N, C-alpha and C positions, 0 to 999 in steps of 0.2 A: 094908852101908855106905850112909849117907845120900847121895843124889844132890844135890849142891849146884850143879849146872851153872847154873841160872837165876841164883842169887846170885853165882856166880863171874864170869859174863860181865857181869851188871849192874854189879857192882863195878868191873870193868875199864873199862866205858864211863864210869862216873862219874870214875874216876881219870884216864882219858885226857882227858876234858873239863877237869878241874881243872888238870892238868899241862901240856897241850898246846894245847887249843882255846881255852878262855876267856882265857888270858893274851894271845892274839893278837887277840882280838875288839876291833875298833876301834883296833888298834895295828899294822896292816899297812902296810908301805911299798909303793911302786909296784913295787919289785923282787920283792915277796912274792906277787904275783898275775900269772898269765899265762894264755894260752889254750892248752889242749891240743888243741882243735879249734875251728873257727869258731863263735863264740858260746858256747863251753863253757869256763868258767873253772876254774882250779885254783889253790889257795893253798898256801903252806908248811904251813898247819895241816892241810889235807887229807893231804898227803904224810906229815907227821910222825905224825899220828894213825893213819893206816893202817899205818905201820911198827910203831908200838907195839902196836896191837890185833892185828895179824897175828902178831907174835912171841909174844905171850902166848897166843893161841888155839892155836898150834901146840904150845905146852908143855902146855896143857890136854888136848889130844887128839893125842898123838904119832902120826905117820903120816897125819894129816889134811892137807887141802889148803885154802889160802885163795884165794878169788877176790875180789879187792878192786877197787873201781872204778878206782883210779889204776893198779894193776898191769895191769888189762885195757886201759887206754888205751895202755900200752906193749907189751902182748902179748895181742891179742884171742883168741888160741888158748886162753887160760885158760878161756874160756867152755865148752869141751868138758867140763869137769869137772862141770858142773851136772847131767849125766845119768849120772855115773860111780858106781861102787860105792865104799863106804867113806864116811867123814865129809868133808864139804865145807862150809867156812864162806864165807858171802857177806857182804861188808863194804862199807858205805857210811860212810866215816870222818866226813864232814861233808855231810849231806844239806841242800840249800839253800845251796850254795856262793855263788851270786850274792848272796843276802841277807847271808851272812857277810862277803863281800868288801866289800859296801856299808855295813857297820856296822849292819845292821838285823836284826830278828828276823822269823820264827823260823828256826831250823836245828836239826838233830838228828844224833845218832850212831846207826847202825843195824847190826844183825848178824842173820843167820839161819843155822841149821844144817840141812843136808840130809844124810840118811843113805841110801845106795844110791839116790840120785836123788830122794828124797821129802823135802819140808820137814818137820822134826820139832820145831824150837824157834826162837824169835825174840825180839828185844829192840829197842825203840825208846826212846831217851832224849832228851828236850828239856832241855838243861842250864839254860837261862834260866828255864824254868817249874819246874825240878826235878821233872819228871814222867817216870817210868820204867815202861814197859809191858813185861811179859815173858809168855811163854806157851809151852806145849807142845801139840803136836797130840794131841787126844783127852783132854787133861788140864786145859784151861781157860786163861784169860788173867787176869793180875794187873796191877793198876795200883797202883804204890807198895806192893806186897805184899798188897793186898786183892783178893779174887776179884772179877771183873767179868763181868757177864752182860748182853748186849744184849737189849732188850725185844722181845716178840712184838708183832705187829700193826703198823698204820701209821695215821698221821693222814690226814685227807682230803688229796687231791692239792694243794689250794690252801693247805695248811699245811706242806707238805714243805719242808725247808731243806737245801741242800747245795751242792756245788761242781762246776763243770764247767770243765775246762781248755780253753776254746774256742780259745785262741791257737794250739794245735797241730793242731786239727781241720782236715781238708780243707774247702775253701770251702762246698760244698753241705751237708755234715754240720754245719758250724758254724752256718749259717743255720737249719737245722732245729732244732738244739739250742737256739739263742737264742729261736726262736719258741715252742718248747715250754716254755722256762723262764718265759715270761710267765704260764703257767698254774700255776706252782708258787708257794709262799709266798715263797721267796727263792732265787735262783740266784746263788751267789757266784763271783767271778772266780778264786779260788785264791790261795794264800799262797807259791807257789814253793818249797814244802817238802813233799814227799810224806809224810814222817814226821809232820809236824804235822797234815796232813789225816787220816791214820789215827787219830791220837790224838783228834782232834775227833769222829770217828765213834764211837770207843770210849767217849768221855765224854758222848755225846749232844748235843754242840753242833751237830752236823749229822747228818742221817740217811743221807747218801750222798755219794759223790764219783765223778766221771767223769774218767778219764784217757785220753789218746790215746797218748802215749809211755809205754812200759812196760819200761824198762830194769830188769834183774833186781834190782840192789841197791836201787832205789827202791821196789820192790813185793814182793819176797820176804818181808821181815820183816812188813810191815803186813798183807798178805793172810792170813798165818798167824794173826796176833793177832786179826783180825776174825773169821775162821772159828772159831777156838778159843773165842771169846766168844759164838758163835751167829749170826754174820753171814754174809754171802754175798759172794764175790768171783769174778766171771765175766767172760769175754770178752763182747763185744757180741752175739755169736751164741748166747750162753747156755752155752758150754762152760766148764769150769773153767779157771782160770788156773794156770799153772806157770811158775816163774822162768826156765826154759830156753826157753820159747816165744818166738818172734820176731815174732808178729803185733802189730798195733796195736789199741788200744782195750781198756778195762777199766772195768767198773762195779762199785763196791763199795757195799754197803748194809747197814743194821743187821739186816735179815732178808729172807726171800724175798718177803714181801708188799711191802715198800718197794722192793726191786729191780724187781719186776714193774711197779709203778706208775710208777716213774721211767723205766724203759726204754720203757714204752708212751707216756709223755708226751714224753720228749726224743727218742726214736728210733722214731717210728711207722713201720710198714712200709707 
């Protein structure tokens, strides 16, 4: 039997965007946006998209569990499933909610699948760019159905281009990163959408991205896709990232050489 999982979930994200998310883009009323925590917005699009995606994923894999961003806001204990046996779906129904609520791009829909606690497949869809990245651990990454491989090697440090989310860094680390950024070709401030940052690494628009906050739904999908394409996603101490980890700090790069150059430049010991 042909395994159509990548196509099935990719199609689900496209359908959810078309039916639920895009019709509400720039058409939200004040009552459609609220704070689920101080500074953390949620919209009716987030909730409706998560409901649709979750229901369909459970039909795709009966007996599986869905850990969705909005469901976790109501029941944080759901996070325990990220190390559990069986199939567990990690869902970010609208990544970049603040952008979406403000009527600006980018935003993305993201899903990853963990089996027995290990990430095995992932999907990131930017509906406004009509860009869909899919991948399976050990089997590669695809962008709009075409195989994608990140390049080996690294440009000189002064030509490296990437993003650092300095807003969330502790003060001393922020100053160190900003000082190191002056030695790079370009240090970007970020797009407030992790999914788009991962797509930009995959497509070569930037060679790296540095995050401080690492909520699992923001990074589970993208880290798998980058790794499956030949890239690197590690904590700032060099250990591998896992969605169930609760530490801060994550550096994602097109390959090990880029990771080492960026880490040495932005986070010298």
